[in-house]
C-alpha positions in Angstrom: 13.1 7.1 9.6 10.2 4.7 9.4 7.6 4.2 12.0 6.9 0.7 10.9 8.4 -1.7 8.4 5.1 -3.4 7.6 2.9 -2.5 4.7 0.1 -1.1 6.8 2.5 1.0 8.7 4.0 2.2 5.5 0.6 3.3 4.2 -0.1 5.1 7.4 3.2 7.0 7.1 2.4 7.8 3.5 -1.0 9.2 4.5 0.5 11.2 7.4 3.2 12.6 5.0 0.4 13.6 2.6 -1.4 15.4 5.5 1.8 17.2 6.4 2.2 18.3 2.8 -1.4 19.6 2.7 -2.9 17.1 0.3 -6.6 17.3 0.1 -8.7 14.9 2.2 -10.2 13.5 -1.0 -6.8 12.8 -2.5 -5.7 10.9 0.7 -9.0 8.9 0.6 -8.4 8.1 -3.1 -4.9 6.9 -2.3 -6.1 4.8 0.6 -9.0 3.2 -1.4 -6.6 2.3 -4.2 -3.7 1.0 -2.0 -5.6 -1.0 0.6 -6.8 -3.7 -1.9 -3.2 -4.1 -3.0 -2.0 -4.5 0.6 -4.9 -6.9 1.3 -3.8 -9.0 -1.7 -0.2 -9.0 -0.5 -1.2 -10.0 3.0 -3.3 -12.8 1.6 -0.2 -14.0 -0.2 2.0 -13.9 2.9 3.7 -10.5 2.1 3.7 -8.2 5.1 6.8 -6.1 4.4 8.0 -4.1 1.4 11.3 -5.9 1.5 9.5 -9.2 0.7 7.9 -7.8 -2.4 9.2 -8.7 -5.9 8.1 -8.3 -9.5 6.2 -11.6 -9.4 3.9 -10.2 -6.8 3.2 -7.2 -8.9 2.5 -9.5 -11.9 0.2 -11.7 -9.8 -1.7 -8.7 -8.7 -2.2 -7.4 -12.2 -3.4 -10.8 -13.2 -5.7 -10.8 -10.2 -7.2 -7.5 -11.3 -7.8 -8.7 -14.8 -9.9 -11.6 -13.7 
């Protein structure tokens, strides 16, 4: 069951799951630091939920990273 259906809520759930599975703090920080820019990019492009995401958003983000 999902706490939230928005991307930020999904990330929080993912981090909480990692804590429950005893991942190290540095691993969780690494995940957050690498996922947050992706979520920011999606929010800036009007994507707030995972069900709105498609392959074109992934391609656009990869292109964005290469600039």
